[in-house]
PDB file with one MODEL, atoms N, CA, C and O in Angstrom:
MODEL        1
ATOM      1  N   MET A   1      95.687 158.287 133.104  1.00  0.00           N
ATOM      2  CA  MET A   1      96.228 157.160 132.410  1.00  0.00           C
ATOM      3  C   MET A   1      95.800 157.121 130.950  1.00  0.00           C
ATOM      4  O   MET A   1      94.652 157.424 130.625  1.00  0.00           O
ATOM      5  N   ARG A   2      96.758 156.734 130.041  1.00  0.00           N
ATOM      6  CA  ARG A   2      96.471 156.757 128.610  1.00  0.00           C
ATOM      7  C   ARG A   2      96.895 155.397 128.034  1.00  0.00           C
ATOM      8  O   ARG A   2      97.809 154.730 128.518  1.00  0.00           O
ATOM      9  N   ALA A   3      96.163 155.031 126.960  1.00  0.00           N
ATOM     10  CA  ALA A   3      96.474 153.728 126.297  1.00  0.00           C
ATOM     11  C   ALA A   3      96.408 153.895 124.795  1.00  0.00           C
ATOM     12  O   ALA A   3      95.506 154.534 124.254  1.00  0.00           O
ATOM     13  N   ALA A   4      97.398 153.294 124.134  1.00  0.00           N
ATOM     14  CA  ALA A   4      97.345 153.187 122.666  1.00  0.00           C
ATOM     15  C   ALA A   4      96.835 151.788 122.378  1.00  0.00           C
ATOM     16  O   ALA A   4      97.383 150.781 122.827  1.00  0.00           O
ATOM     17  N   VAL A   5      95.805 151.778 121.641  1.00  0.00           N
ATOM     18  CA  VAL A   5      95.213 150.457 121.207  1.00  0.00           C
ATOM     19  C   VAL A   5      95.619 150.204 119.713  1.00  0.00           C
ATOM     20  O   VAL A   5      95.171 150.911 118.809  1.00  0.00           O
ATOM     21  N   VAL A   6      96.458 149.201 119.500  1.00  0.00           N
ATOM     22  CA  VAL A   6      97.009 148.904 118.209  1.00  0.00           C
ATOM     23  C   VAL A   6      95.954 148.191 117.355  1.00  0.00           C
ATOM     24  O   VAL A   6      95.290 147.250 117.788  1.00  0.00           O
ATOM     25  N   VAL A   7      95.833 148.695 116.107  1.00  0.00           N
ATOM     26  CA  VAL A   7      94.809 148.162 115.176  1.00  0.00           C
ATOM     27  C   VAL A   7      95.582 147.536 113.967  1.00  0.00           C
ATOM     28  O   VAL A   7      96.385 148.200 113.312  1.00  0.00           O
ATOM     29  N   PHE A   8      95.315 146.296 113.720  1.00  0.00           N
ATOM     30  CA  PHE A   8      95.841 145.558 112.557  1.00  0.00           C
ATOM     31  C   PHE A   8      94.708 145.346 111.559  1.00  0.00           C
ATOM     32  O   PHE A   8      93.527 145.352 111.906  1.00  0.00           O
ATOM     33  N   PRO A   9      95.118 145.156 110.300  1.00  0.00           N
ATOM     34  CA  PRO A   9      94.059 144.823 109.319  1.00  0.00           C
ATOM     35  C   PRO A   9      93.351 143.529 109.717  1.00  0.00           C
ATOM     36  O   PRO A   9      94.004 142.534 110.031  1.00  0.00           O
ATOM     37  N   GLY A  10      92.057 143.540 109.705  1.00  0.00           N
ATOM     38  CA  GLY A  10      91.298 142.261 110.096  1.00  0.00           C
ATOM     39  C   GLY A  10      90.913 142.224 111.536  1.00  0.00           C
ATOM     40  O   GLY A  10      90.061 141.411 111.894  1.00  0.00           O
ATOM     41  N   THR A  11      91.466 143.035 112.392  1.00  0.00           N
ATOM     42  CA  THR A  11      91.028 142.946 113.772  1.00  0.00           C
ATOM     43  C   THR A  11      89.708 143.635 113.975  1.00  0.00           C
ATOM     44  O   THR A  11      89.400 144.579 113.248  1.00  0.00           O
ATOM     45  N   TRP A  12      88.914 143.206 114.932  1.00  0.00           N
ATOM     46  CA  TRP A  12      87.609 143.765 115.095  1.00  0.00           C
ATOM     47  C   TRP A  12      87.396 144.133 116.601  1.00  0.00           C
ATOM     48  O   TRP A  12      86.443 144.854 116.896  1.00  0.00           O
ATOM     49  N   SER A  13      88.219 143.680 117.534  1.00  0.00           N
ATOM     50  CA  SER A  13      87.848 143.964 118.900  1.00  0.00           C
ATOM     51  C   SER A  13      88.486 145.198 119.472  1.00  0.00           C
ATOM     52  O   SER A  13      88.366 145.473 120.666  1.00  0.00           O
ATOM     53  N   ASP A  14      89.200 145.982 118.584  1.00  0.00           N
ATOM     54  CA  ASP A  14      89.810 147.262 119.073  1.00  0.00           C
ATOM     55  C   ASP A  14      88.660 148.195 119.666  1.00  0.00           C
ATOM     56  O   ASP A  14      88.894 148.893 120.653  1.00  0.00           O
ATOM     57  N   ARG A  15      87.492 148.191 119.084  1.00  0.00           N
ATOM     58  CA  ARG A  15      86.397 149.067 119.601  1.00  0.00           C
ATOM     59  C   ARG A  15      85.966 148.535 120.900  1.00  0.00           C
ATOM     60  O   ARG A  15      85.704 149.337 121.796  1.00  0.00           O
ATOM     61  N   ASP A  16      85.862 147.243 121.106  1.00  0.00           N
ATOM     62  CA  ASP A  16      85.475 146.653 122.417  1.00  0.00           C
ATOM     63  C   ASP A  16      86.546 147.017 123.504  1.00  0.00           C
ATOM     64  O   ASP A  16      86.207 147.367 124.635  1.00  0.00           O
ATOM     65  N   CYS A  17      87.786 146.924 123.129  1.00  0.00           N
ATOM     66  CA  CYS A  17      88.893 147.265 124.035  1.00  0.00           C
ATOM     67  C   CYS A  17      88.840 148.720 124.440  1.00  0.00           C
ATOM     68  O   CYS A  17      89.010 149.048 125.614  1.00  0.00           O
ATOM     69  N   ILE A  18      88.609 149.585 123.491  1.00  0.00           N
ATOM     70  CA  ILE A  18      88.514 151.059 123.816  1.00  0.00           C
ATOM     71  C   ILE A  18      87.361 151.323 124.648  1.00  0.00           C
ATOM     72  O   ILE A  18      87.458 152.110 125.590  1.00  0.00           O
ATOM     73  N   TYR A  19      86.209 150.692 124.360  1.00  0.00           N
ATOM     74  CA  TYR A  19      85.037 150.883 125.176  1.00  0.00           C
ATOM     75  C   TYR A  19      85.303 150.494 126.632  1.00  0.00           C
ATOM     76  O   TYR A  19      84.944 151.233 127.549  1.00  0.00           O
ATOM     77  N   ALA A  20      85.907 149.380 126.833  1.00  0.00           N
ATOM     78  CA  ALA A  20      86.179 148.952 128.233  1.00  0.00           C
ATOM     79  C   ALA A  20      87.180 149.833 128.920  1.00  0.00           C
ATOM     80  O   ALA A  20      86.982 150.199 130.078  1.00  0.00           O
ATOM     81  N   LEU A  21      88.268 150.193 128.236  1.00  0.00           N
ATOM     82  CA  LEU A  21      89.235 151.092 128.859  1.00  0.00           C
ATOM     83  C   LEU A  21      88.639 152.469 129.282  1.00  0.00           C
ATOM     84  O   LEU A  21      88.880 152.995 130.369  1.00  0.00           O
ATOM     85  N   GLU A  22      87.839 153.003 128.318  1.00  0.00           N
ATOM     86  CA  GLU A  22      87.248 154.355 128.591  1.00  0.00           C
ATOM     87  C   GLU A  22      86.274 154.215 129.757  1.00  0.00           C
ATOM     88  O   GLU A  22      86.183 155.165 130.535  1.00  0.00           O
ATOM     89  N   ARG A  23      85.546 153.133 129.950  1.00  0.00           N
ATOM     90  CA  ARG A  23      84.691 152.960 131.087  1.00  0.00           C
ATOM     91  C   ARG A  23      85.523 152.923 132.421  1.00  0.00           C
ATOM     92  O   ARG A  23      84.999 153.205 133.498  1.00  0.00           O
ATOM     93  N   LEU A  24      86.731 152.594 132.311  1.00  0.00           N
ATOM     94  CA  LEU A  24      87.640 152.575 133.517  1.00  0.00           C
ATOM     95  C   LEU A  24      88.358 153.906 133.654  1.00  0.00           C
ATOM     96  O   LEU A  24      89.205 154.049 134.536  1.00  0.00           O
ATOM     97  N   GLY A  25      88.053 154.872 132.824  1.00  0.00           N
ATOM     98  CA  GLY A  25      88.699 156.228 132.907  1.00  0.00           C
ATOM     99  C   GLY A  25      89.978 156.401 132.209  1.00  0.00           C
ATOM    100  O   GLY A  25      90.695 157.375 132.437  1.00  0.00           O
ATOM    101  N   VAL A  26      90.302 155.438 131.321  1.00  0.00           N
ATOM    102  CA  VAL A  26      91.572 155.539 130.566  1.00  0.00           C
ATOM    103  C   VAL A  26      91.313 156.243 129.278  1.00  0.00           C
ATOM    104  O   VAL A  26      90.388 155.912 128.538  1.00  0.00           O
ATOM    105  N   GLU A  27      92.150 157.234 129.012  1.00  0.00           N
ATOM    106  CA  GLU A  27      92.148 158.021 127.770  1.00  0.00           C
ATOM    107  C   GLU A  27      92.697 157.134 126.671  1.00  0.00           C
ATOM    108  O   GLU A  27      93.807 156.637 126.862  1.00  0.00           O
ATOM    109  N   THR A  28      92.060 156.880 125.558  1.00  0.00           N
ATOM    110  CA  THR A  28      92.525 155.937 124.524  1.00  0.00           C
ATOM    111  C   THR A  28      92.625 156.602 123.185  1.00  0.00           C
ATOM    112  O   THR A  28      91.996 157.621 122.900  1.00  0.00           O
ATOM    113  N   ARG A  29      93.440 155.982 122.381  1.00  0.00           N
ATOM    114  CA  ARG A  29      93.552 156.308 120.946  1.00  0.00           C
ATOM    115  C   ARG A  29      93.934 155.128 120.142  1.00  0.00           C
ATOM    116  O   ARG A  29      94.647 154.251 120.630  1.00  0.00           O
ATOM    117  N   ARG A  30      93.483 155.069 118.911  1.00  0.00           N
ATOM    118  CA  ARG A  30      93.780 153.933 118.015  1.00  0.00           C
ATOM    119  C   ARG A  30      95.139 154.265 117.373  1.00  0.00           C
ATOM    120  O   ARG A  30      95.434 155.414 117.045  1.00  0.00           O
ATOM    121  N   VAL A  31      95.924 153.246 117.216  1.00  0.00           N
ATOM    122  CA  VAL A  31      97.204 153.370 116.518  1.00  0.00           C
ATOM    123  C   VAL A  31      97.243 152.299 115.482  1.00  0.00           C
ATOM    124  O   VAL A  31      97.188 151.107 115.787  1.00  0.00           O
ATOM    125  N   TRP A  32      97.342 152.746 114.206  1.00  0.00           N
ATOM    126  CA  TRP A  32      97.382 151.891 113.083  1.00  0.00           C
ATOM    127  C   TRP A  32      98.719 151.094 113.134  1.00  0.00           C
ATOM    128  O   TRP A  32      99.742 151.615 113.577  1.00  0.00           O
ATOM    129  N   HIS A  33      98.683 149.846 112.681  1.00  0.00           N
ATOM    130  CA  HIS A  33      99.888 149.015 112.780  1.00  0.00           C
ATOM    131  C   HIS A  33     101.133 149.515 111.984  1.00  0.00           C
ATOM    132  O   HIS A  33     102.254 149.064 112.219  1.00  0.00           O
ATOM    133  N   ARG A  34     100.905 150.431 111.065  1.00  0.00           N
ATOM    134  CA  ARG A  34     101.950 150.935 110.290  1.00  0.00           C
ATOM    135  C   ARG A  34     102.676 152.166 110.881  1.00  0.00           C
ATOM    136  O   ARG A  34     103.705 152.618 110.379  1.00  0.00           O
ATOM    137  N   GLU A  35     102.073 152.686 111.986  1.00  0.00           N
ATOM    138  CA  GLU A  35     102.654 153.802 112.624  1.00  0.00           C
ATOM    139  C   GLU A  35     103.918 153.440 113.420  1.00  0.00           C
ATOM    140  O   GLU A  35     104.037 152.335 113.950  1.00  0.00           O
ATOM    141  N   THR A  36     104.798 154.337 113.488  1.00  0.00           N
ATOM    142  CA  THR A  36     106.086 154.128 114.219  1.00  0.00           C
ATOM    143  C   THR A  36     106.214 155.053 115.408  1.00  0.00           C
ATOM    144  O   THR A  36     106.988 154.769 116.322  1.00  0.00           O
ATOM    145  N   ASP A  37     105.499 156.120 115.426  1.00  0.00           N
ATOM    146  CA  ASP A  37     105.559 157.110 116.462  1.00  0.00           C
ATOM    147  C   ASP A  37     104.516 156.849 117.493  1.00  0.00           C
ATOM    148  O   ASP A  37     103.349 157.185 117.296  1.00  0.00           O
ATOM    149  N   VAL A  38     104.917 156.241 118.622  1.00  0.00           N
ATOM    150  CA  VAL A  38     103.943 155.860 119.670  1.00  0.00           C
ATOM    151  C   VAL A  38     104.417 156.611 120.909  1.00  0.00           C
ATOM    152  O   VAL A  38     105.607 156.621 121.223  1.00  0.00           O
ATOM    153  N   GLU A  39     103.439 157.265 121.635  1.00  0.00           N
ATOM    154  CA  GLU A  39     103.762 158.049 122.787  1.00  0.00           C
ATOM    155  C   GLU A  39     104.354 157.070 123.866  1.00  0.00           C
ATOM    156  O   GLU A  39     103.811 155.992 124.106  1.00  0.00           O
ATOM    157  N   PRO A  40     105.501 157.502 124.507  1.00  0.00           N
ATOM    158  CA  PRO A  40     106.193 156.647 125.399  1.00  0.00           C
ATOM    159  C   PRO A  40     105.426 156.443 126.757  1.00  0.00           C
ATOM    160  O   PRO A  40     105.659 155.467 127.470  1.00  0.00           O
ATOM    161  N   ASP A  41     104.545 157.360 127.070  1.00  0.00           N
ATOM    162  CA  ASP A  41     103.822 157.244 128.372  1.00  0.00           C
ATOM    163  C   ASP A  41     102.566 156.510 128.287  1.00  0.00           C
ATOM    164  O   ASP A  41     101.886 156.398 129.307  1.00  0.00           O
ATOM    165  N   GLU A  42     102.191 156.007 127.211  1.00  0.00           N
ATOM    166  CA  GLU A  42     100.940 155.318 127.011  1.00  0.00           C
ATOM    167  C   GLU A  42     101.080 153.792 127.287  1.00  0.00           C
ATOM    168  O   GLU A  42     102.135 153.227 127.001  1.00  0.00           O
ATOM    169  N   GLN A  43     100.070 153.139 127.820  1.00  0.00           N
ATOM    170  CA  GLN A  43     100.024 151.699 127.833  1.00  0.00           C
ATOM    171  C   GLN A  43      99.887 151.267 126.392  1.00  0.00           C
ATOM    172  O   GLN A  43      99.340 152.000 125.568  1.00  0.00           O
ATOM    173  N   LYS A  44     100.376 150.092 126.085  1.00  0.00           N
ATOM    174  CA  LYS A  44     100.159 149.508 124.761  1.00  0.00           C
ATOM    175  C   LYS A  44      99.235 148.315 124.912  1.00  0.00           C
ATOM    176  O   LYS A  44      99.486 147.396 125.691  1.00  0.00           O
ATOM    177  N   ARG A  45      98.161 148.362 124.142  1.00  0.00           N
ATOM    178  CA  ARG A  45      97.134 147.330 124.172  1.00  0.00           C
ATOM    179  C   ARG A  45      97.006 146.672 122.800  1.00  0.00           C
ATOM    180  O   ARG A  45      96.809 147.381 121.814  1.00  0.00           O
ATOM    181  N   LEU A  46      97.107 145.385 122.699  1.00  0.00           N
ATOM    182  CA  LEU A  46      96.881 144.745 121.424  1.00  0.00           C
ATOM    183  C   LEU A  46      95.615 143.815 121.502  1.00  0.00           C
ATOM    184  O   LEU A  46      95.672 142.712 122.046  1.00  0.00           O
ATOM    185  N   PRO A  47      94.531 144.289 120.961  1.00  0.00           N
ATOM    186  CA  PRO A  47      93.325 143.537 121.069  1.00  0.00           C
ATOM    187  C   PRO A  47      93.365 142.396 120.066  1.00  0.00           C
ATOM    188  O   PRO A  47      94.270 142.367 119.232  1.00  0.00           O
ATOM    189  N   GLY A  48      92.444 141.470 120.106  1.00  0.00           N
ATOM    190  CA  GLY A  48      92.368 140.356 119.289  1.00  0.00           C
ATOM    191  C   GLY A  48      91.284 140.424 118.201  1.00  0.00           C
ATOM    192  O   GLY A  48      90.806 141.491 117.815  1.00  0.00           O
ATOM    193  N   GLY A  49      90.947 139.289 117.760  1.00  0.00           N
ATOM    194  CA  GLY A  49      89.814 139.223 116.806  1.00  0.00           C
ATOM    195  C   GLY A  49      90.311 139.302 115.343  1.00  0.00           C
ATOM    196  O   GLY A  49      89.726 140.024 114.537  1.00  0.00           O
ATOM    197  N   PHE A  50      91.365 138.577 115.004  1.00  0.00           N
ATOM    198  CA  PHE A  50      91.853 138.605 113.591  1.00  0.00           C
ATOM    199  C   PHE A  50      90.814 137.876 112.695  1.00  0.00           C
ATOM    200  O   PHE A  50      90.568 136.678 112.832  1.00  0.00           O
ATOM    201  N   ALA A  51      90.263 138.614 111.839  1.00  0.00           N
ATOM    202  CA  ALA A  51      89.151 138.045 111.005  1.00  0.00           C
ATOM    203  C   ALA A  51      89.718 137.167 109.908  1.00  0.00           C
ATOM    204  O   ALA A  51      88.961 136.444 109.259  1.00  0.00           O
ATOM    205  N   TYR A  52      90.987 137.202 109.682  1.00  0.00           N
ATOM    206  CA  TYR A  52      91.576 136.384 108.560  1.00  0.00           C
ATOM    207  C   TYR A  52      91.820 134.977 109.032  1.00  0.00           C
ATOM    208  O   TYR A  52      92.169 134.153 108.186  1.00  0.00           O
ATOM    209  N   GLY A  53      91.686 134.629 110.208  1.00  0.00           N
ATOM    210  CA  GLY A  53      91.728 133.279 110.694  1.00  0.00           C
ATOM    211  C   GLY A  53      93.184 132.931 111.198  1.00  0.00           C
ATOM    212  O   GLY A  53      94.189 133.319 110.603  1.00  0.00           O
ATOM    213  N   ILE A  54      93.209 132.184 112.320  1.00  0.00           N
ATOM    214  CA  ILE A  54      94.425 131.740 112.922  1.00  0.00           C
ATOM    215  C   ILE A  54      95.217 130.814 112.070  1.00  0.00           C
ATOM    216  O   ILE A  54      96.446 130.815 112.144  1.00  0.00           O
ATOM    217  N   TYR A  55      94.567 130.015 111.256  1.00  0.00           N
ATOM    218  CA  TYR A  55      95.244 129.048 110.445  1.00  0.00           C
ATOM    219  C   TYR A  55      96.212 129.729 109.477  1.00  0.00           C
ATOM    220  O   TYR A  55      97.128 129.067 108.991  1.00  0.00           O
ATOM    221  N   ARG A  56      96.051 131.041 109.168  1.00  0.00           N
ATOM    222  CA  ARG A  56      96.996 131.721 108.335  1.00  0.00           C
ATOM    223  C   ARG A  56      98.159 132.379 109.037  1.00  0.00           C
ATOM    224  O   ARG A  56      98.986 133.051 108.420  1.00  0.00           O
ATOM    225  N   ARG A  57      98.204 132.174 110.329  1.00  0.00           N
ATOM    226  CA  ARG A  57      99.322 132.686 111.175  1.00  0.00           C
ATOM    227  C   ARG A  57      99.435 134.185 111.053  1.00  0.00           C
ATOM    228  O   ARG A  57     100.530 134.730 110.915  1.00  0.00           O
ATOM    229  N   SER A  58      98.281 134.855 111.107  1.00  0.00           N
ATOM    230  CA  SER A  58      98.298 136.354 110.988  1.00  0.00           C
ATOM    231  C   SER A  58      99.118 136.964 112.140  1.00  0.00           C
ATOM    232  O   SER A  58      99.701 138.034 111.964  1.00  0.00           O
ATOM    233  N   GLU A  59      99.174 136.328 113.278  1.00  0.00           N
ATOM    234  CA  GLU A  59      99.899 136.863 114.423  1.00  0.00           C
ATOM    235  C   GLU A  59     101.433 136.895 114.120  1.00  0.00           C
ATOM    236  O   GLU A  59     102.147 137.806 114.539  1.00  0.00           O
ATOM    237  N   ALA A  60     101.884 135.893 113.399  1.00  0.00           N
ATOM    238  CA  ALA A  60     103.293 135.865 113.023  1.00  0.00           C
ATOM    239  C   ALA A  60     103.642 136.992 112.074  1.00  0.00           C
ATOM    240  O   ALA A  60     104.719 137.581 112.164  1.00  0.00           O
ATOM    241  N   ILE A  61     102.720 137.292 111.155  1.00  0.00           N
ATOM    242  CA  ILE A  61     102.890 138.372 110.204  1.00  0.00           C
ATOM    243  C   ILE A  61     102.817 139.656 110.879  1.00  0.00           C
ATOM    244  O   ILE A  61     103.612 140.549 110.587  1.00  0.00           O
ATOM    245  N   ALA A  62     101.859 139.820 111.819  1.00  0.00           N
ATOM    246  CA  ALA A  62     101.631 141.063 112.523  1.00  0.00           C
ATOM    247  C   ALA A  62     102.863 141.413 113.304  1.00  0.00           C
ATOM    248  O   ALA A  62     103.148 142.600 113.462  1.00  0.00           O
ATOM    249  N   ARG A  63     103.599 140.479 113.794  1.00  0.00           N
ATOM    250  CA  ARG A  63     104.784 140.756 114.606  1.00  0.00           C
ATOM    251  C   ARG A  63     105.779 141.669 113.877  1.00  0.00           C
ATOM    252  O   ARG A  63     106.549 142.361 114.542  1.00  0.00           O
ATOM    253  N   TYR A  64     105.794 141.697 112.594  1.00  0.00           N
ATOM    254  CA  TYR A  64     106.699 142.465 111.750  1.00  0.00           C
ATOM    255  C   TYR A  64     106.135 143.777 111.367  1.00  0.00           C
ATOM    256  O   TYR A  64     106.778 144.472 110.581  1.00  0.00           O
ATOM    257  N   SER A  65     104.988 144.199 111.842  1.00  0.00           N
ATOM    258  CA  SER A  65     104.429 145.488 111.533  1.00  0.00           C
ATOM    259  C   SER A  65     105.313 146.564 112.257  1.00  0.00           C
ATOM    260  O   SER A  65     105.846 146.327 113.342  1.00  0.00           O
ATOM    261  N   PRO A  66     105.432 147.706 111.628  1.00  0.00           N
ATOM    262  CA  PRO A  66     106.299 148.809 112.126  1.00  0.00           C
ATOM    263  C   PRO A  66     106.010 149.194 113.586  1.00  0.00           C
ATOM    264  O   PRO A  66     106.942 149.541 114.312  1.00  0.00           O
ATOM    265  N   VAL A  67     104.754 149.144 114.032  1.00  0.00           N
ATOM    266  CA  VAL A  67     104.463 149.558 115.366  1.00  0.00           C
ATOM    267  C   VAL A  67     105.016 148.650 116.437  1.00  0.00           C
ATOM    268  O   VAL A  67     105.164 149.063 117.587  1.00  0.00           O
ATOM    269  N   MET A  68     105.322 147.425 116.078  1.00  0.00           N
ATOM    270  CA  MET A  68     105.791 146.413 117.008  1.00  0.00           C
ATOM    271  C   MET A  68     107.180 146.731 117.562  1.00  0.00           C
ATOM    272  O   MET A  68     107.515 146.322 118.674  1.00  0.00           O
ATOM    273  N   ASP A  69     107.995 147.470 116.777  1.00  0.00           N
ATOM    274  CA  ASP A  69     109.271 147.907 117.356  1.00  0.00           C
ATOM    275  C   ASP A  69     109.029 148.851 118.531  1.00  0.00           C
ATOM    276  O   ASP A  69     109.707 148.738 119.553  1.00  0.00           O
ATOM    277  N   ALA A  70     108.107 149.749 118.416  1.00  0.00           N
ATOM    278  CA  ALA A  70     107.796 150.701 119.493  1.00  0.00           C
ATOM    279  C   ALA A  70     107.260 149.985 120.657  1.00  0.00           C
ATOM    280  O   ALA A  70     107.588 150.306 121.800  1.00  0.00           O
ATOM    281  N   VAL A  71     106.404 148.977 120.392  1.00  0.00           N
ATOM    282  CA  VAL A  71     105.803 148.175 121.489  1.00  0.00           C
ATOM    283  C   VAL A  71     106.873 147.449 122.239  1.00  0.00           C
ATOM    284  O   VAL A  71     106.902 147.467 123.470  1.00  0.00           O
ATOM    285  N   GLN A  72     107.793 146.780 121.483  1.00  0.00           N
ATOM    286  CA  GLN A  72     108.892 146.041 122.097  1.00  0.00           C
ATOM    287  C   GLN A  72     109.773 146.971 122.967  1.00  0.00           C
ATOM    288  O   GLN A  72     110.131 146.624 124.093  1.00  0.00           O
ATOM    289  N   ARG A  73     110.110 148.144 122.427  1.00  0.00           N
ATOM    290  CA  ARG A  73     110.945 149.085 123.219  1.00  0.00           C
ATOM    291  C   ARG A  73     110.209 149.477 124.501  1.00  0.00           C
ATOM    292  O   ARG A  73     110.821 149.546 125.567  1.00  0.00           O
ATOM    293  N   HIS A  74     108.937 149.729 124.410  1.00  0.00           N
ATOM    294  CA  HIS A  74     108.118 150.102 125.522  1.00  0.00           C
ATOM    295  C   HIS A  74     108.151 149.010 126.616  1.00  0.00           C
ATOM    296  O   HIS A  74     108.308 149.302 127.802  1.00  0.00           O
ATOM    297  N   ALA A  75     107.998 147.736 126.173  1.00  0.00           N
ATOM    298  CA  ALA A  75     107.990 146.633 127.127  1.00  0.00           C
ATOM    299  C   ALA A  75     109.380 146.474 127.793  1.00  0.00           C
ATOM    300  O   ALA A  75     109.483 146.242 128.998  1.00  0.00           O
ATOM    301  N   GLU A  76     110.419 146.603 126.988  1.00  0.00           N
ATOM    302  CA  GLU A  76     111.785 146.457 127.497  1.00  0.00           C
ATOM    303  C   GLU A  76     112.129 147.532 128.491  1.00  0.00           C
ATOM    304  O   GLU A  76     112.967 147.330 129.370  1.00  0.00           O
ATOM    305  N   ALA A  77     111.472 148.706 128.355  1.00  0.00           N
ATOM    306  CA  ALA A  77     111.697 149.767 129.334  1.00  0.00           C
ATOM    307  C   ALA A  77     110.779 149.668 130.532  1.00  0.00           C
ATOM    308  O   ALA A  77     110.742 150.589 131.348  1.00  0.00           O
ATOM    309  N   GLY A  78     110.032 148.577 130.668  1.00  0.00           N
ATOM    310  CA  GLY A  78     109.231 148.402 131.820  1.00  0.00           C
ATOM    311  C   GLY A  78     107.796 148.936 131.631  1.00  0.00           C
ATOM    312  O   GLY A  78     107.034 148.897 132.597  1.00  0.00           O
ATOM    313  N   GLY A  79     107.395 149.411 130.501  1.00  0.00           N
ATOM    314  CA  GLY A  79     106.148 149.964 130.240  1.00  0.00           C
ATOM    315  C   GLY A  79     105.022 148.826 130.189  1.00  0.00           C
ATOM    316  O   GLY A  79     105.295 147.654 129.928  1.00  0.00           O
ATOM    317  N   LEU A  80     103.815 149.256 130.446  1.00  0.00           N
ATOM    318  CA  LEU A  80     102.666 148.284 130.447  1.00  0.00           C
ATOM    319  C   LEU A  80     102.251 147.942 129.064  1.00  0.00           C
ATOM    320  O   LEU A  80     101.909 148.808 128.259  1.00  0.00           O
ATOM    321  N   VAL A  81     102.282 146.653 128.789  1.00  0.00           N
ATOM    322  CA  VAL A  81     101.832 146.143 127.466  1.00  0.00           C
ATOM    323  C   VAL A  81     100.912 144.922 127.741  1.00  0.00           C
ATOM    324  O   VAL A  81     101.254 144.059 128.549  1.00  0.00           O
ATOM    325  N   SER A  82      99.793 144.864 127.088  1.00  0.00           N
ATOM    326  CA  SER A  82      98.948 143.656 127.270  1.00  0.00           C
ATOM    327  C   SER A  82      98.382 143.297 125.871  1.00  0.00           C
ATOM    328  O   SER A  82      98.126 144.148 125.019  1.00  0.00           O
ATOM    329  N   GLY A  83      98.211 141.974 125.710  1.00  0.00           N
ATOM    330  CA  GLY A  83      97.616 141.479 124.578  1.00  0.00           C
ATOM    331  C   GLY A  83      96.382 140.598 124.867  1.00  0.00           C
ATOM    332  O   GLY A  83      96.434 139.763 125.771  1.00  0.00           O
ATOM    333  N   ILE A  84      95.311 140.762 124.142  1.00  0.00           N
ATOM    334  CA  ILE A  84      94.089 140.071 124.387  1.00  0.00           C
ATOM    335  C   ILE A  84      93.840 139.191 123.206  1.00  0.00           C
ATOM    336  O   ILE A  84      93.891 139.631 122.057  1.00  0.00           O
ATOM    337  N   CYS A  85      93.557 137.892 123.505  1.00  0.00           N
ATOM    338  CA  CYS A  85      93.197 136.966 122.446  1.00  0.00           C
ATOM    339  C   CYS A  85      94.360 136.893 121.480  1.00  0.00           C
ATOM    340  O   CYS A  85      95.480 136.625 121.913  1.00  0.00           O
ATOM    341  N   ASN A  86      94.148 137.120 120.185  1.00  0.00           N
ATOM    342  CA  ASN A  86      95.212 137.065 119.174  1.00  0.00           C
ATOM    343  C   ASN A  86      96.306 138.152 119.486  1.00  0.00           C
ATOM    344  O   ASN A  86      97.470 137.965 119.132  1.00  0.00           O
ATOM    345  N   GLY A  87      95.948 139.209 120.106  1.00  0.00           N
ATOM    346  CA  GLY A  87      96.943 140.232 120.473  1.00  0.00           C
ATOM    347  C   GLY A  87      97.980 139.616 121.427  1.00  0.00           C
ATOM    348  O   GLY A  87      99.147 140.005 121.368  1.00  0.00           O
ATOM    349  N   PHE A  88      97.611 138.693 122.282  1.00  0.00           N
ATOM    350  CA  PHE A  88      98.595 138.015 123.100  1.00  0.00           C
ATOM    351  C   PHE A  88      99.464 137.109 122.273  1.00  0.00           C
ATOM    352  O   PHE A  88     100.641 136.950 122.597  1.00  0.00           O
ATOM    353  N   GLN A  89      98.941 136.492 121.200  1.00  0.00           N
ATOM    354  CA  GLN A  89      99.725 135.668 120.360  1.00  0.00           C
ATOM    355  C   GLN A  89     100.719 136.442 119.596  1.00  0.00           C
ATOM    356  O   GLN A  89     101.813 135.963 119.300  1.00  0.00           O
ATOM    357  N   VAL A  90     100.332 137.696 119.256  1.00  0.00           N
ATOM    358  CA  VAL A  90     101.302 138.605 118.547  1.00  0.00           C
ATOM    359  C   VAL A  90     102.513 138.893 119.523  1.00  0.00           C
ATOM    360  O   VAL A  90     103.676 138.841 119.123  1.00  0.00           O
ATOM    361  N   LEU A  91     102.206 139.169 120.699  1.00  0.00           N
ATOM    362  CA  LEU A  91     103.254 139.444 121.735  1.00  0.00           C
ATOM    363  C   LEU A  91     104.157 138.196 121.900  1.00  0.00           C
ATOM    364  O   LEU A  91     105.358 138.326 122.134  1.00  0.00           O
ATOM    365  N   CYS A  92     103.574 137.006 121.777  1.00  0.00           N
ATOM    366  CA  CYS A  92     104.383 135.773 121.944  1.00  0.00           C
ATOM    367  C   CYS A  92     105.290 135.580 120.760  1.00  0.00           C
ATOM    368  O   CYS A  92     106.340 134.954 120.906  1.00  0.00           O
ATOM    369  N   GLU A  93     104.956 136.066 119.634  1.00  0.00           N
ATOM    370  CA  GLU A  93     105.753 135.976 118.421  1.00  0.00           C
ATOM    371  C   GLU A  93     107.004 136.808 118.637  1.00  0.00           C
ATOM    372  O   GLU A  93     107.850 136.894 117.747  1.00  0.00           O
TER     373      GLU A  93
ENDMDL
END
């Protein structure tokens, strides 16, 4: 099992997410929010911890990052996508 952990500017819990997934035996890699080439067989994980604050609606801005097109296509194809904390709010946007 493999997972792509999406990293946005200001997030801090990507390392915690990777730590937990690797303890479960999941091969992980960080994917910067500007990337557009995401492996189709990987789970997509969006961790939380936006350091810039929720009051700035960073989730709404993150929704328009290039990687989110790949995440949306993955979800529409039935792939596993999960959002934790602010990552879930990005998915709701």
